[in-house]
VEXVEXDREN-422427 format. One record per residue: residue in three letters; x, y, z of N, C-alpha, C in turn; residue number from 1. Coordinates in pm, whole numbers, plus 50000, padded with zeros to 5 digits. Example, Ala and Ser with C-alpha at 12.3 -4.5 7.8 and 13.67 -1.06 7.14 Angstrom:
BEGIN
  rest    n.X    n.Y    n.Z   ca.X   ca.Y   ca.Z    c.X    c.Y    c.Z   nr
   ALA  51319  49431  50780  51230  49550  50780  51320  49670  50780    1
   SER  51285  49775  50708  51367  49894  50714  51290  50003  50787    2
//
This chain:
BEGIN
  rest    n.X    n.Y    n.Z   ca.X   ca.Y   ca.Z    c.X    c.Y    c.Z   nr
   MET  82900  11514  44059  82782  11520  43947  82833  11701  43866    1
   HIS  82874  11658  43768  82896  11793  43713  82771  11875  43630    2
   GLY  82802  11991  43618  82680  12059  43543  82611  11989  43454    3
   LEU  82682  11936  43335  82636  11921  43193  82546  11762  43242    4
   ASP  82570  11673  43343  82516  11585  43396  82380  11586  43465    5
   ILE  82379  11696  43522  82224  11742  43582  82179  11793  43513    6
   ARG  82231  11862  43402  82106  11934  43307  82059  11829  43236    7
   MET  82132  11728  43175  82093  11612  43147  81951  11551  43187    8
   ARG  81968  11512  43333  81925  11435  43423  81791  11544  43437    9
   TYR  81803  11656  43449  81655  11743  43411  81587  11752  43352   10
   ALA  81690  11757  43214  81604  11756  43055  81516  11613  43048   11
   LYS  81596  11518  43090  81542  11391  43116  81392  11365  43186   12
   ALA  81378  11428  43312  81285  11453  43388  81218  11516  43351   13
   ARG  81201  11645  43241  81131  11697  43228  81048  11643  43114   14
   ILE  81104  11562  43026  81048  11494  42937  80938  11400  42999   15
   ALA  80980  11312  43108  80906  11241  43178  80780  11321  43231   16
   VAL  80793  11398  43286  80674  11524  43313  80572  11527  43231   17
   ASN  80636  11588  43118  80553  11644  43018  80523  11544  42881   18
   VAL  80614  11464  42894  80543  11335  42794  80452  11234  42860   19
   LEU  80498  11165  42979  80443  11054  42993  80381  11077  43155   20
   GLY  80382  11202  43185  80283  11250  43278  80309  11197  43435   21
   ALA  80452  11224  43485  80531  11133  43553  80514  11251  43680   22
   ASP  80533  11238  43811  80484  11290  43904  80605  11446  43908   23
   PRO  80606  11533  43865  80749  11607  43871  80799  11664  43981   24
   MET  80739  11599  44113  80832  11609  44273  80922  11521  44239   25
   ASP  80898  11380  44201  80965  11260  44223  81079  11272  44118   26
   GLU  81045  11316  43996  81130  11313  43889  81220  11438  43888   27
   LEU  81179  11549  43899  81270  11662  43934  81363  11679  44017   28
   TRP  81324  11636  44115  81378  11685  44274  81517  11651  44284   29
   ASP  81533  11523  44236  81696  11488  44246  81805  11598  44165   30
   SER  81764  11628  44053  81855  11712  43967  81874  11835  44031   31
   VAL  81748  11894  44103  81726  12024  44137  81828  12024  44255   32
   MET  81790  11924  44388  81910  11913  44493  82067  11882  44429   33
   GLU  82102  11818  44323  82233  11786  44292  82290  11956  44230   34
   ALA  82161  12005  44203  82245  12145  44123  82256  12220  44287   35
   GLU  82157  12215  44384  82206  12309  44494  82352  12256  44552   36
   THR  82374  12117  44551  82478  12037  44615  82611  12109  44533   37
   LEU  82606  12145  44386  82689  12181  44328  82767  12320  44343   38
   GLY  82615  12378  44392  82652  12543  44437  82717  12540  44545   39
   HIS  82698  12420  44657  82787  12471  44774  82930  12424  44748   40
   HIS  82978  12284  44675  83060  12286  44613  83160  12393  44569   41
   ASP  83116  12451  44423  83168  12567  44341  83193  12684  44466   42
   TYR  83105  12722  44571  83158  12813  44650  83288  12780  44718   43
   GLN  83289  12668  44786  83407  12592  44816  83543  12544  44747   44
   ALA  83495  12583  44637  83624  12586  44538  83678  12714  44475   45
   GLY  83580  12834  44525  83611  12938  44523  83546  13020  44368   46
   LEU  83463  12962  44343  83367  13043  44254  83293  13165  44292   47
   GLY  83283  13245  44228  83239  13368  44260  83056  13336  44213   48
   ARG  82952  13422  44298  82829  13381  44273  82743  13402  44142   49
   ASP  82831  13471  44047  82825  13521  43900  82867  13401  43809   50
   ASP  82943  13293  43899  83000  13207  43803  82879  13074  43789   51
   VAL  82751  13102  43747  82669  12983  43763  82680  12929  43608   52
   PRO  82703  12778  43649  82725  12659  43540  82626  12685  43422   53
   ALA  82703  12708  43283  82681  12759  43160  82548  12672  43112   54
   MET  82557  12535  43179  82436  12468  43156  82280  12512  43254   55
   PHE  82324  12582  43367  82225  12615  43415  82131  12764  43427   56
   LYS  82238  12840  43314  82182  12977  43320  82068  12980  43238   57
   ASP  82000  12897  43161  81870  12923  43078  81782  12827  43139   58
   GLU  81784  12763  43249  81703  12681  43353  81694  12758  43457   59
   ARG  81553  12809  43494  81527  12863  43610  81558  12804  43705   60
   GLU  81533  12686  43753  81524  12590  43843  81630  12536  43910   61
   LEU  81716  12491  43784  81874  12500  43825  81944  12599  43886   62
   ARG  81936  12701  43786  81985  12819  43806  81973  12881  43980   63
   GLU  81869  12851  44010  81837  12919  44122  81868  12805  44240   64
   ALA  81867  12690  44222  81897  12597  44294  82054  12635  44366   65
   TRP  82124  12641  44205  82265  12644  44235  82294  12779  44310   66
   GLU  82221  12887  44267  82264  13014  44377  82215  12979  44490   67
   GLY  82091  12929  44526  82058  12883  44666  82177  12790  44725   68
   GLY  82266  12744  44674  82353  12612  44723  82470  12718  44754   69
   TRP  82499  12822  44661  82616  12911  44689  82607  12967  44818   70
   ASP  82471  13040  44805  82434  13146  44923  82425  13091  45059   71
   GLU  82393  12959  45045  82400  12860  45157  82522  12856  45259   72
   GLN  82604  12817  45155  82742  12803  45182  82828  12956  45226   73
   ASP  82776  13030  45140  82846  13137  45182  82771  13186  45325   74
   GLN  82690  13213  45345  82639  13159  45470  82678  13125  45610   75
   MET  82690  13008  45616  82750  12937  45675  82905  12936  45711   76
   GLU  82972  12999  45605  83102  13052  45656  83106  13172  45675   77
   ARG  83045  13265  45668  82997  13380  45747  82972  13384  45894   78
   ILE  82888  13283  45929  82857  13236  46075  82962  13174  46129   79
   LYS  83077  13076  46065  83161  13010  46113  83272  13114  46202   80
   GLU  83265  13280  46085  83387  13331  46121  83290  13463  46230   81
   CYS  83185  13452  46278  83099  13571  46323  83150  13563  46468   82
   PRO  83210  13673  46526  83263  13700  46640  83108  13678  46733   83
   TYR  83013  13734  46702  82873  13706  46779  82844  13573  46786   84
   CYS  82833  13546  46675  82760  13364  46649  82870  13265  46767   85
   ASN  82988  13290  46774  83064  13252  46836  83097  13265  46983   86
   ASP  83014  13371  47021  83043  13395  47160  82909  13388  47263   87
   PRO  82942  13265  47336  82827  13220  47416  82770  13267  47515   88
   SER  82806  13445  47510  82748  13517  47570  82596  13608  47520   89
   PHE  82638  13567  47396  82525  13611  47307  82399  13508  47246   90
   VAL  82261  13554  47322  82165  13475  47294  82126  13429  47150   91
   PHE  82132  13531  47092  82099  13570  46927  82203  13627  46887   92
   CYS  82267  13631  46791  82368  13717  46695  82270  13827  46671   93
   PRO  82305  13944  46659  82242  14058  46624  82300  14087  46450   94
   VAL  82381  14006  46388  82380  14007  46250  82289  13879  46192   95
   HIS  82323  13774  46219  82262  13628  46181  82143  13594  46241   96
   GLY  82068  13658  46376  81964  13644  46451  81991  13501  46537   97
//
């Protein structure tokens, strides 16, 4: 799913919450999770942390979800390459815990 699709879904959910009184968790959760997933994919595609999709920049929840997905993917990549995390003689990695 692309940033514009997610933003449109999020906007429809906000309308449902604000106008119809729908449960915000039910209505907004999917679009926020999709933004996070897009952050994972964008990291893998080589985008930087500052490359937040334009459609998310003025929508705090979507921007933070995308950044969270990007950060999580970055952390997973660092752990994959960490000599301490991959050394079975270490109980806890001194860098990642």
